[in-house]
ChimeraX commands (.cxc) that place a marker at each C-alpha (Angstrom):
marker #1 position 43.87,-33.06,-53.32 radius 0.5
marker #1 position 40.75,-30.95,-52.41 radius 0.5
marker #1 position 38.17,-30.80,-49.68 radius 0.5
marker #1 position 34.48,-31.27,-51.09 radius 0.5
marker #1 position 31.22,-31.26,-49.21 radius 0.5
marker #1 position 28.33,-33.72,-49.34 radius 0.5
marker #1 position 25.11,-32.01,-48.25 radius 0.5
marker #1 position 21.66,-33.58,-47.01 radius 0.5
marker #1 position 18.79,-31.36,-46.28 radius 0.5
marker #1 position 15.89,-33.16,-44.46 radius 0.5
marker #1 position 12.56,-31.42,-44.42 radius 0.5
marker #1 position 9.02,-32.58,-44.13 radius 0.5
marker #1 position 8.56,-33.97,-47.64 radius 0.5
marker #1 position 11.68,-36.46,-47.20 radius 0.5
marker #1 position 12.01,-36.75,-43.54 radius 0.5
marker #1 position 10.50,-40.41,-43.45 radius 0.5
marker #1 position 13.14,-41.47,-46.15 radius 0.5
marker #1 position 16.05,-40.26,-44.18 radius 0.5
marker #1 position 15.01,-40.62,-40.64 radius 0.5
marker #1 position 13.83,-43.12,-38.27 radius 0.5
marker #1 position 11.64,-42.27,-35.22 radius 0.5
marker #1 position 12.57,-43.19,-31.60 radius 0.5
marker #1 position 9.99,-41.67,-29.28 radius 0.5
marker #1 position 9.10,-38.91,-31.47 radius 0.5
marker #1 position 7.05,-38.42,-34.65 radius 0.5
marker #1 position 8.69,-38.10,-38.19 radius 0.5
marker #1 position 7.30,-36.11,-41.04 radius 0.5
marker #1 position 4.08,-34.89,-39.65 radius 0.5
marker #1 position 2.12,-31.70,-39.41 radius 0.5
marker #1 position 2.39,-29.47,-36.45 radius 0.5
marker #1 position -0.13,-26.51,-36.20 radius 0.5
marker #1 position -0.79,-26.65,-39.83 radius 0.5
marker #1 position 2.82,-26.87,-40.80 radius 0.5
marker #1 position 4.98,-29.80,-42.23 radius 0.5
marker #1 position 7.71,-30.53,-39.66 radius 0.5
marker #1 position 10.62,-33.02,-39.70 radius 0.5
marker #1 position 10.45,-33.95,-36.12 radius 0.5
marker #1 position 7.65,-33.34,-33.55 radius 0.5
marker #1 position 7.80,-34.09,-29.70 radius 0.5
marker #1 position 5.82,-36.79,-28.24 radius 0.5
marker #1 position 7.87,-37.09,-25.09 radius 0.5
marker #1 position 10.43,-35.22,-23.21 radius 0.5
marker #1 position 13.24,-36.60,-25.24 radius 0.5
marker #1 position 12.82,-37.94,-28.69 radius 0.5
marker #1 position 15.37,-39.06,-31.16 radius 0.5
marker #1 position 15.30,-39.03,-35.13 radius 0.5
marker #1 position 17.99,-41.48,-36.29 radius 0.5
marker #1 position 19.80,-41.04,-39.78 radius 0.5
marker #1 position 18.72,-44.01,-41.75 radius 0.5
marker #1 position 21.38,-45.96,-44.10 radius 0.5
marker #1 position 19.79,-44.01,-47.03 radius 0.5
marker #1 position 20.74,-40.81,-45.39 radius 0.5
marker #1 position 24.26,-41.88,-44.48 radius 0.5
marker #1 position 24.72,-43.28,-48.14 radius 0.5
marker #1 position 24.04,-39.84,-49.23 radius 0.5
marker #1 position 26.40,-38.20,-46.87 radius 0.5
marker #1 position 29.31,-40.56,-46.78 radius 0.5
marker #1 position 31.23,-41.61,-50.16 radius 0.5
marker #1 position 32.14,-45.17,-48.79 radius 0.5
marker #1 position 32.12,-47.16,-45.68 radius 0.5
marker #1 position 35.58,-46.01,-44.42 radius 0.5
marker #1 position 35.66,-42.35,-45.24 radius 0.5
marker #1 position 35.93,-39.95,-42.41 radius 0.5
marker #1 position 34.97,-36.23,-42.53 radius 0.5
marker #1 position 37.43,-33.37,-42.10 radius 0.5
marker #1 position 34.75,-31.11,-40.96 radius 0.5
marker #1 position 30.84,-30.51,-41.04 radius 0.5
marker #1 position 28.39,-27.74,-41.17 radius 0.5
marker #1 position 24.97,-27.80,-39.48 radius 0.5
marker #1 position 21.80,-25.89,-39.54 radius 0.5
marker #1 position 18.88,-26.71,-37.40 radius 0.5
marker #1 position 15.35,-24.80,-37.30 radius 0.5
marker #1 position 13.19,-25.59,-34.31 radius 0.5
marker #1 position 10.60,-24.01,-32.01 radius 0.5
marker #1 position 8.58,-24.82,-29.02 radius 0.5
marker #1 position 5.24,-23.55,-27.53 radius 0.5
marker #1 position 7.16,-22.23,-24.57 radius 0.5
marker #1 position 10.52,-20.57,-25.13 radius 0.5
marker #1 position 12.50,-22.11,-22.34 radius 0.5
marker #1 position 16.46,-22.79,-22.41 radius 0.5
marker #1 position 15.70,-26.45,-21.68 radius 0.5
marker #1 position 13.93,-26.89,-25.05 radius 0.5
marker #1 position 16.24,-27.46,-27.78 radius 0.5
marker #1 position 17.21,-29.72,-30.83 radius 0.5
marker #1 position 20.69,-31.11,-30.93 radius 0.5
marker #1 position 22.69,-33.04,-33.52 radius 0.5
marker #1 position 24.60,-35.96,-32.24 radius 0.5
marker #1 position 27.45,-38.17,-33.59 radius 0.5
marker #1 position 28.01,-41.47,-31.83 radius 0.5
marker #1 position 25.91,-40.21,-28.76 radius 0.5
marker #1 position 28.18,-36.96,-28.45 radius 0.5
marker #1 position 26.54,-33.59,-28.91 radius 0.5
marker #1 position 28.00,-31.64,-31.57 radius 0.5
marker #1 position 25.49,-28.90,-32.36 radius 0.5
marker #1 position 22.65,-27.48,-30.25 radius 0.5
marker #1 position 19.90,-25.05,-31.08 radius 0.5
marker #1 position 17.58,-23.66,-28.43 radius 0.5
marker #1 position 13.96,-23.53,-29.57 radius 0.5
marker #1 position 13.93,-19.89,-28.44 radius 0.5
marker #1 position 16.56,-19.06,-31.12 radius 0.5
marker #1 position 14.36,-20.89,-33.67 radius 0.5
marker #1 position 17.27,-21.28,-36.20 radius 0.5
marker #1 position 20.88,-22.06,-35.60 radius 0.5
marker #1 position 23.88,-22.60,-38.05 radius 0.5
marker #1 position 27.41,-23.70,-37.29 radius 0.5
marker #1 position 29.92,-24.22,-40.10 radius 0.5
marker #1 position 33.49,-25.74,-39.67 radius 0.5
marker #1 position 32.61,-28.19,-37.12 radius 0.5
marker #1 position 35.72,-30.22,-36.27 radius 0.5
marker #1 position 34.77,-32.24,-33.02 radius 0.5
marker #1 position 36.42,-35.65,-32.85 radius 0.5
marker #1 position 33.03,-37.32,-32.74 radius 0.5
marker #1 position 32.57,-35.91,-36.44 radius 0.5
marker #1 position 36.30,-36.32,-37.66 radius 0.5
marker #1 position 36.33,-40.01,-36.28 radius 0.5
marker #1 position 32.82,-40.85,-37.54 radius 0.5
marker #1 position 32.19,-43.51,-40.55 radius 0.5
marker #1 position 28.85,-44.45,-42.15 radius 0.5
marker #1 position 28.60,-47.00,-39.37 radius 0.5
marker #1 position 28.35,-44.17,-36.76 radius 0.5
marker #1 position 24.89,-43.44,-35.26 radius 0.5
marker #1 position 23.88,-39.92,-36.25 radius 0.5
marker #1 position 20.82,-38.52,-34.78 radius 0.5
marker #1 position 18.72,-35.39,-33.96 radius 0.5
marker #1 position 17.82,-35.08,-30.26 radius 0.5
marker #1 position 14.46,-33.08,-29.62 radius 0.5
marker #1 position 14.27,-32.27,-26.06 radius 0.5
marker #1 position 11.57,-30.47,-24.22 radius 0.5
marker #1 position 11.20,-29.45,-20.56 radius 0.5
marker #1 position 8.01,-31.33,-19.95 radius 0.5
marker #1 position 5.30,-33.11,-21.80 radius 0.5
marker #1 position 2.88,-30.33,-21.93 radius 0.5
marker #1 position 5.25,-28.22,-24.08 radius 0.5
marker #1 position 4.91,-28.58,-27.92 radius 0.5
marker #1 position 8.33,-28.56,-29.85 radius 0.5
marker #1 position 9.30,-29.43,-33.34 radius 0.5
marker #1 position 12.15,-29.29,-35.92 radius 0.5
marker #1 position 11.31,-27.76,-39.14 radius 0.5
marker #1 position 14.64,-28.49,-41.02 radius 0.5
marker #1 position 17.75,-30.19,-40.44 radius 0.5
marker #1 position 20.74,-29.57,-42.94 radius 0.5
marker #1 position 23.98,-31.24,-42.47 radius 0.5
marker #1 position 27.12,-31.05,-44.92 radius 0.5
marker #1 position 30.07,-33.36,-44.39 radius 0.5
marker #1 position 33.41,-32.61,-45.96 radius 0.5
marker #1 position 35.91,-35.26,-47.14 radius 0.5
marker #1 position 39.23,-35.33,-48.95 radius 0.5
marker #1 position 39.18,-35.92,-52.70 radius 0.5
marker #1 position 42.11,-36.75,-54.73 radius 0.5
marker #1 position 43.47,-36.70,-58.24 radius 0.5
marker #1 position 44.56,-39.87,-60.19 radius 0.5
marker #1 position 45.99,-40.30,-63.60 radius 0.5
marker #1 position 47.56,-43.12,-65.63 radius 0.5
marker #1 position 50.18,-42.44,-68.50 radius 0.5
marker #1 position 51.86,-44.85,-71.01 radius 0.5
marker #1 position 55.63,-44.58,-71.66 radius 0.5
marker #1 position 57.04,-46.00,-74.79 radius 0.5
marker #1 position 55.45,-47.99,-77.59 radius 0.5
marker #1 position 54.77,-51.01,-75.73 radius 0.5
marker #1 position 51.64,-49.80,-74.16 radius 0.5
marker #1 position 48.47,-49.75,-76.05 radius 0.5
marker #1 position 46.49,-48.01,-73.15 radius 0.5
marker #1 position 46.84,-46.99,-69.58 radius 0.5
marker #1 position 43.71,-46.25,-67.55 radius 0.5
marker #1 position 42.45,-45.62,-63.95 radius 0.5
marker #1 position 39.37,-46.76,-62.52 radius 0.5
marker #1 position 38.54,-43.29,-60.89 radius 0.5
marker #1 position 40.31,-40.02,-61.62 radius 0.5
marker #1 position 38.75,-38.40,-58.68 radius 0.5
marker #1 position 38.37,-40.84,-55.86 radius 0.5
marker #1 position 37.17,-39.96,-52.27 radius 0.5
marker #1 position 39.14,-40.68,-49.22 radius 0.5
marker #1 position 38.73,-44.29,-48.51 radius 0.5
marker #1 position 38.10,-45.37,-52.12 radius 0.5
marker #1 position 40.22,-48.01,-54.02 radius 0.5
marker #1 position 41.58,-47.24,-57.45 radius 0.5
marker #1 position 42.71,-49.67,-60.06 radius 0.5
marker #1 position 45.49,-48.82,-62.56 radius 0.5
marker #1 position 45.07,-51.07,-65.77 radius 0.5
marker #1 position 47.57,-51.31,-68.73 radius 0.5
marker #1 position 47.02,-53.11,-72.06 radius 0.5
marker #1 position 50.10,-54.14,-73.97 radius 0.5
marker #1 position 50.86,-53.86,-77.73 radius 0.5
marker #1 position 51.34,-57.00,-79.66 radius 0.5
marker #1 position 54.55,-58.65,-78.53 radius 0.5
marker #1 position 55.42,-56.09,-75.85 radius 0.5
marker #1 position 56.68,-57.32,-72.37 radius 0.5
marker #1 position 55.42,-55.39,-69.39 radius 0.5
marker #1 position 58.04,-53.83,-67.21 radius 0.5
marker #1 position 55.77,-52.47,-64.54 radius 0.5
marker #1 position 53.92,-49.26,-63.16 radius 0.5
marker #1 position 56.13,-46.38,-62.03 radius 0.5
marker #1 position 55.66,-43.47,-59.72 radius 0.5
marker #1 position 57.84,-41.21,-61.91 radius 0.5
marker #1 position 58.09,-40.46,-65.61 radius 0.5
marker #1 position 61.75,-41.59,-65.82 radius 0.5
marker #1 position 60.41,-45.02,-64.65 radius 0.5
marker #1 position 63.06,-45.62,-61.95 radius 0.5
marker #1 position 60.54,-46.19,-59.14 radius 0.5
marker #1 position 58.55,-49.06,-59.53 radius 0.5
marker #1 position 55.64,-49.82,-57.47 radius 0.5
marker #1 position 54.13,-52.96,-59.23 radius 0.5
marker #1 position 54.71,-55.44,-62.04 radius 0.5
marker #1 position 51.07,-56.49,-62.47 radius 0.5
marker #1 position 49.04,-55.13,-65.51 radius 0.5
marker #1 position 46.20,-54.48,-63.07 radius 0.5
marker #1 position 47.26,-52.56,-59.87 radius 0.5
marker #1 position 44.91,-51.51,-56.99 radius 0.5
marker #1 position 45.74,-49.17,-54.22 radius 0.5
marker #1 position 44.07,-46.85,-51.85 radius 0.5
marker #1 position 42.98,-43.70,-53.05 radius 0.5
marker #1 position 45.59,-40.63,-52.97 radius 0.5
marker #1 position 46.83,-37.87,-55.18 radius 0.5
marker #1 position 48.76,-40.34,-57.64 radius 0.5
marker #1 position 50.22,-40.33,-61.17 radius 0.5
marker #1 position 51.52,-43.69,-62.39 radius 0.5
marker #1 position 53.39,-44.51,-65.54 radius 0.5
marker #1 position 52.90,-47.85,-67.33 radius 0.5
marker #1 position 56.05,-49.27,-69.22 radius 0.5
marker #1 position 56.56,-52.13,-71.61 radius 0.5
marker #1 position 59.37,-53.13,-73.94 radius 0.5
marker #1 position 58.45,-53.64,-77.50 radius 0.5
marker #1 position 60.15,-56.78,-78.89 radius 0.5
marker #1 position 62.58,-55.93,-81.88 radius 0.5
marker #1 position 61.09,-57.08,-85.18 radius 0.5
marker #1 position 62.73,-60.27,-86.56 radius 0.5
marker #1 position 64.89,-59.35,-89.56 radius 0.5
marker #1 position 63.83,-60.75,-92.98 radius 0.5
marker #1 position 66.46,-63.16,-94.29 radius 0.5
marker #1 position 67.46,-62.01,-97.85 radius 0.5
marker #1 position 67.20,-64.71,-100.34 radius 0.5
marker #1 position 70.47,-65.69,-102.25 radius 0.5
marker #1 position 70.49,-66.09,-105.96 radius 0.5
marker #1 position 70.97,-69.76,-107.08 radius 0.5
marker #1 position 71.62,-71.28,-110.34 radius 0.5
marker #1 position 69.07,-74.12,-109.18 radius 0.5
marker #1 position 65.82,-73.79,-111.28 radius 0.5
marker #1 position 66.99,-71.02,-113.71 radius 0.5
marker #1 position 66.40,-71.41,-117.21 radius 0.5
marker #1 position 69.46,-71.44,-119.35 radius 0.5
marker #1 position 69.75,-70.65,-123.11 radius 0.5
marker #1 position 71.38,-73.43,-124.99 radius 0.5
marker #1 position 75.16,-73.32,-125.45 radius 0.5
marker #1 position 76.51,-73.90,-128.71 radius 0.5
marker #1 position 80.33,-74.00,-129.99 radius 0.5
marker #1 position 82.08,-73.34,-133.13 radius 0.5
marker #1 position 79.86,-70.94,-135.06 radius 0.5
marker #1 position 76.81,-71.65,-133.26 radius 0.5
marker #1 position 74.51,-69.86,-130.81 radius 0.5
marker #1 position 75.90,-69.51,-127.30 radius 0.5
marker #1 position 74.10,-68.94,-124.05 radius 0.5
marker #1 position 74.64,-65.17,-124.53 radius 0.5
marker #1 position 72.52,-65.17,-127.77 radius 0.5
marker #1 position 75.57,-64.49,-129.97 radius 0.5
marker #1 position 77.00,-66.42,-132.82 radius 0.5
marker #1 position 80.51,-67.04,-132.21 radius 0.5
marker #1 position 82.79,-68.76,-134.65 radius 0.5
marker #1 position 86.10,-70.15,-133.23 radius 0.5
marker #1 position 88.53,-72.56,-134.24 radius 0.5
marker #1 position 87.65,-76.08,-133.05 radius 0.5
marker #1 position 91.15,-76.29,-131.42 radius 0.5
marker #1 position 90.37,-73.20,-129.15 radius 0.5
marker #1 position 89.11,-73.95,-125.66 radius 0.5
marker #1 position 86.42,-71.92,-124.63 radius 0.5
marker #1 position 84.66,-71.60,-121.24 radius 0.5
marker #1 position 81.25,-69.69,-121.02 radius 0.5
marker #1 position 79.95,-69.04,-117.63 radius 0.5
marker #1 position 76.40,-67.55,-117.53 radius 0.5
marker #1 position 75.22,-65.45,-114.46 radius 0.5
marker #1 position 72.09,-63.66,-115.03 radius 0.5
marker #1 position 72.30,-62.31,-118.67 radius 0.5
marker #1 position 76.04,-61.77,-118.55 radius 0.5
marker #1 position 78.70,-63.84,-120.13 radius 0.5
marker #1 position 82.45,-64.21,-119.61 radius 0.5
marker #1 position 84.75,-65.79,-121.98 radius 0.5
marker #1 position 88.31,-67.08,-121.03 radius 0.5
marker link #1:1,2 radius 0.2
marker link #1:2,3 radius 0.2
marker link #1:3,4 radius 0.2
marker link #1:4,5 radius 0.2
marker link #1:5,6 radius 0.2
marker link #1:6,7 radius 0.2
marker link #1:7,8 radius 0.2
marker link #1:8,9 radius 0.2
marker link #1:9,10 radius 0.2
marker link #1:10,11 radius 0.2
marker link #1:11,12 radius 0.2
marker link #1:12,13 radius 0.2
marker link #1:13,14 radius 0.2
marker link #1:14,15 radius 0.2
marker link #1:15,16 radius 0.2
marker link #1:16,17 radius 0.2
marker link #1:17,18 radius 0.2
marker link #1:18,19 radius 0.2
marker link #1:19,20 radius 0.2
marker link #1:20,21 radius 0.2
marker link #1:21,22 radius 0.2
marker link #1:22,23 radius 0.2
marker link #1:23,24 radius 0.2
marker link #1:24,25 radius 0.2
marker link #1:25,26 radius 0.2
marker link #1:26,27 radius 0.2
marker link #1:27,28 radius 0.2
marker link #1:28,29 radius 0.2
marker link #1:29,30 radius 0.2
marker link #1:30,31 radius 0.2
marker link #1:31,32 radius 0.2
marker link #1:32,33 radius 0.2
marker link #1:33,34 radius 0.2
marker link #1:34,35 radius 0.2
marker link #1:35,36 radius 0.2
marker link #1:36,37 radius 0.2
marker link #1:37,38 radius 0.2
marker link #1:38,39 radius 0.2
marker link #1:39,40 radius 0.2
marker link #1:40,41 radius 0.2
marker link #1:41,42 radius 0.2
marker link #1:42,43 radius 0.2
marker link #1:43,44 radius 0.2
marker link #1:44,45 radius 0.2
marker link #1:45,46 radius 0.2
marker link #1:46,47 radius 0.2
marker link #1:47,48 radius 0.2
marker link #1:48,49 radius 0.2
marker link #1:49,50 radius 0.2
marker link #1:50,51 radius 0.2
marker link #1:51,52 radius 0.2
marker link #1:52,53 radius 0.2
marker link #1:53,54 radius 0.2
marker link #1:54,55 radius 0.2
marker link #1:55,56 radius 0.2
marker link #1:56,57 radius 0.2
marker link #1:57,58 radius 0.2
marker link #1:58,59 radius 0.2
marker link #1:59,60 radius 0.2
marker link #1:60,61 radius 0.2
marker link #1:61,62 radius 0.2
marker link #1:62,63 radius 0.2
marker link #1:63,64 radius 0.2
marker link #1:64,65 radius 0.2
marker link #1:65,66 radius 0.2
marker link #1:66,67 radius 0.2
marker link #1:67,68 radius 0.2
marker link #1:68,69 radius 0.2
marker link #1:69,70 radius 0.2
marker link #1:70,71 radius 0.2
marker link #1:71,72 radius 0.2
marker link #1:72,73 radius 0.2
marker link #1:73,74 radius 0.2
marker link #1:74,75 radius 0.2
marker link #1:75,76 radius 0.2
marker link #1:76,77 radius 0.2
marker link #1:77,78 radius 0.2
marker link #1:78,79 radius 0.2
marker link #1:79,80 radius 0.2
marker link #1:80,81 radius 0.2
marker link #1:81,82 radius 0.2
marker link #1:82,83 radius 0.2
marker link #1:83,84 radius 0.2
marker link #1:84,85 radius 0.2
marker link #1:85,86 radius 0.2
marker link #1:86,87 radius 0.2
marker link #1:87,88 radius 0.2
marker link #1:88,89 radius 0.2
marker link #1:89,90 radius 0.2
marker link #1:90,91 radius 0.2
marker link #1:91,92 radius 0.2
marker link #1:92,93 radius 0.2
marker link #1:93,94 radius 0.2
marker link #1:94,95 radius 0.2
marker link #1:95,96 radius 0.2
marker link #1:96,97 radius 0.2
marker link #1:97,98 radius 0.2
marker link #1:98,99 radius 0.2
marker link #1:99,100 radius 0.2
marker link #1:100,101 radius 0.2
marker link #1:101,102 radius 0.2
marker link #1:102,103 radius 0.2
marker link #1:103,104 radius 0.2
marker link #1:104,105 radius 0.2
marker link #1:105,106 radius 0.2
marker link #1:106,107 radius 0.2
marker link #1:107,108 radius 0.2
marker link #1:108,109 radius 0.2
marker link #1:109,110 radius 0.2
marker link #1:110,111 radius 0.2
marker link #1:111,112 radius 0.2
marker link #1:112,113 radius 0.2
marker link #1:113,114 radius 0.2
marker link #1:114,115 radius 0.2
marker link #1:115,116 radius 0.2
marker link #1:116,117 radius 0.2
marker link #1:117,118 radius 0.2
marker link #1:118,119 radius 0.2
marker link #1:119,120 radius 0.2
marker link #1:120,121 radius 0.2
marker link #1:121,122 radius 0.2
marker link #1:122,123 radius 0.2
marker link #1:123,124 radius 0.2
marker link #1:124,125 radius 0.2
marker link #1:125,126 radius 0.2
marker link #1:126,127 radius 0.2
marker link #1:127,128 radius 0.2
marker link #1:128,129 radius 0.2
marker link #1:129,130 radius 0.2
marker link #1:130,131 radius 0.2
marker link #1:131,132 radius 0.2
marker link #1:132,133 radius 0.2
marker link #1:133,134 radius 0.2
marker link #1:134,135 radius 0.2
marker link #1:135,136 radius 0.2
marker link #1:136,137 radius 0.2
marker link #1:137,138 radius 0.2
marker link #1:138,139 radius 0.2
marker link #1:139,140 radius 0.2
marker link #1:140,141 radius 0.2
marker link #1:141,142 radius 0.2
marker link #1:142,143 radius 0.2
marker link #1:143,144 radius 0.2
marker link #1:144,145 radius 0.2
marker link #1:145,146 radius 0.2
marker link #1:146,147 radius 0.2
marker link #1:147,148 radius 0.2
marker link #1:148,149 radius 0.2
marker link #1:149,150 radius 0.2
marker link #1:150,151 radius 0.2
marker link #1:151,152 radius 0.2
marker link #1:152,153 radius 0.2
marker link #1:153,154 radius 0.2
marker link #1:154,155 radius 0.2
marker link #1:155,156 radius 0.2
marker link #1:156,157 radius 0.2
marker link #1:157,158 radius 0.2
marker link #1:158,159 radius 0.2
marker link #1:159,160 radius 0.2
marker link #1:160,161 radius 0.2
marker link #1:161,162 radius 0.2
marker link #1:162,163 radius 0.2
marker link #1:163,164 radius 0.2
marker link #1:164,165 radius 0.2
marker link #1:165,166 radius 0.2
marker link #1:166,167 radius 0.2
marker link #1:167,168 radius 0.2
marker link #1:168,169 radius 0.2
marker link #1:169,170 radius 0.2
marker link #1:170,171 radius 0.2
marker link #1:171,172 radius 0.2
marker link #1:172,173 radius 0.2
marker link #1:173,174 radius 0.2
marker link #1:174,175 radius 0.2
marker link #1:175,176 radius 0.2
marker link #1:176,177 radius 0.2
marker link #1:177,178 radius 0.2
marker link #1:178,179 radius 0.2
marker link #1:179,180 radius 0.2
marker link #1:180,181 radius 0.2
marker link #1:181,182 radius 0.2
marker link #1:182,183 radius 0.2
marker link #1:183,184 radius 0.2
marker link #1:184,185 radius 0.2
marker link #1:185,186 radius 0.2
marker link #1:186,187 radius 0.2
marker link #1:187,188 radius 0.2
marker link #1:188,189 radius 0.2
marker link #1:189,190 radius 0.2
marker link #1:190,191 radius 0.2
marker link #1:191,192 radius 0.2
marker link #1:192,193 radius 0.2
marker link #1:193,194 radius 0.2
marker link #1:194,195 radius 0.2
marker link #1:195,196 radius 0.2
marker link #1:196,197 radius 0.2
marker link #1:197,198 radius 0.2
marker link #1:198,199 radius 0.2
marker link #1:199,200 radius 0.2
marker link #1:200,201 radius 0.2
marker link #1:201,202 radius 0.2
marker link #1:202,203 radius 0.2
marker link #1:203,204 radius 0.2
marker link #1:204,205 radius 0.2
marker link #1:205,206 radius 0.2
marker link #1:206,207 radius 0.2
marker link #1:207,208 radius 0.2
marker link #1:208,209 radius 0.2
marker link #1:209,210 radius 0.2
marker link #1:210,211 radius 0.2
marker link #1:211,212 radius 0.2
marker link #1:212,213 radius 0.2
marker link #1:213,214 radius 0.2
marker link #1:214,215 radius 0.2
marker link #1:215,216 radius 0.2
marker link #1:216,217 radius 0.2
marker link #1:217,218 radius 0.2
marker link #1:218,219 radius 0.2
marker link #1:219,220 radius 0.2
marker link #1:220,221 radius 0.2
marker link #1:221,222 radius 0.2
marker link #1:222,223 radius 0.2
marker link #1:223,224 radius 0.2
marker link #1:224,225 radius 0.2
marker link #1:225,226 radius 0.2
marker link #1:226,227 radius 0.2
marker link #1:227,228 radius 0.2
marker link #1:228,229 radius 0.2
marker link #1:229,230 radius 0.2
marker link #1:230,231 radius 0.2
marker link #1:231,232 radius 0.2
marker link #1:232,233 radius 0.2
marker link #1:233,234 radius 0.2
marker link #1:234,235 radius 0.2
marker link #1:235,236 radius 0.2
marker link #1:236,237 radius 0.2
marker link #1:237,238 radius 0.2
marker link #1:238,239 radius 0.2
marker link #1:239,240 radius 0.2
marker link #1:240,241 radius 0.2
marker link #1:241,242 radius 0.2
marker link #1:242,243 radius 0.2
marker link #1:243,244 radius 0.2
marker link #1:244,245 radius 0.2
marker link #1:245,246 radius 0.2
marker link #1:246,247 radius 0.2
marker link #1:247,248 radius 0.2
marker link #1:248,249 radius 0.2
marker link #1:249,250 radius 0.2
marker link #1:250,251 radius 0.2
marker link #1:251,252 radius 0.2
marker link #1:252,253 radius 0.2
marker link #1:253,254 radius 0.2
marker link #1:254,255 radius 0.2
marker link #1:255,256 radius 0.2
marker link #1:256,257 radius 0.2
marker link #1:257,258 radius 0.2
marker link #1:258,259 radius 0.2
marker link #1:259,260 radius 0.2
marker link #1:260,261 radius 0.2
marker link #1:261,262 radius 0.2
marker link #1:262,263 radius 0.2
marker link #1:263,264 radius 0.2
marker link #1:264,265 radius 0.2
marker link #1:265,266 radius 0.2
marker link #1:266,267 radius 0.2
marker link #1:267,268 radius 0.2
marker link #1:268,269 radius 0.2
marker link #1:269,270 radius 0.2
marker link #1:270,271 radius 0.2
marker link #1:271,272 radius 0.2
marker link #1:272,273 radius 0.2
marker link #1:273,274 radius 0.2
marker link #1:274,275 radius 0.2
marker link #1:275,276 radius 0.2
view
């Protein structure tokens, strides 16, 4: 497992794609400069769109382990009550005074962040002391960090044609599917969590589970080949040479002359003869 970040940098050019205005202006110019948010009231909110959250979150259930935030803002009057803040679910997690102009904070681990999902409302709150003060946010950069795992599928024995996993590097909250393909005539034993195949986790060829650091082993038993039955020799259908007795050709192809009174039996098996 490793921790990997997903970063979204919001500037003037993409502000309208990633933010929705609530009592403020999004992606406009202020004093000749393009800004992300411009104040039109004492408190305005720029809410992250679904597109922004799809960029930040790998799936619908993953929760960040930490976050980094960078905010650039300013106001016509440098007052401590003029600020821009990042909020998760209505909870302020990072605040930058307009008098400071730029603020960065790494490794934020507020429970509002670590408990958030893509369904959580994330927004920038641009606050000014009174309506006669002009304030703006020039940049908003947010990085969310998630656990990312390693998965592998291995084949054991000659009964498995292939063993695969749908995602070798799934994010926290992802599902992964292990799939085995059998060799001809093989019988599937199951998926195992150990190379010795003693800890079986599933008997299905296709096994789906929640992402984690996971290596599984697919095992199948190859059916023993059916032995070929050896054919036995038979006299049936064999061509025999003619048998002759008493000075005539025998089945062995020899001329034999014996007294008519002598009993002779000739047995042929292949090309051999025995005489009794």
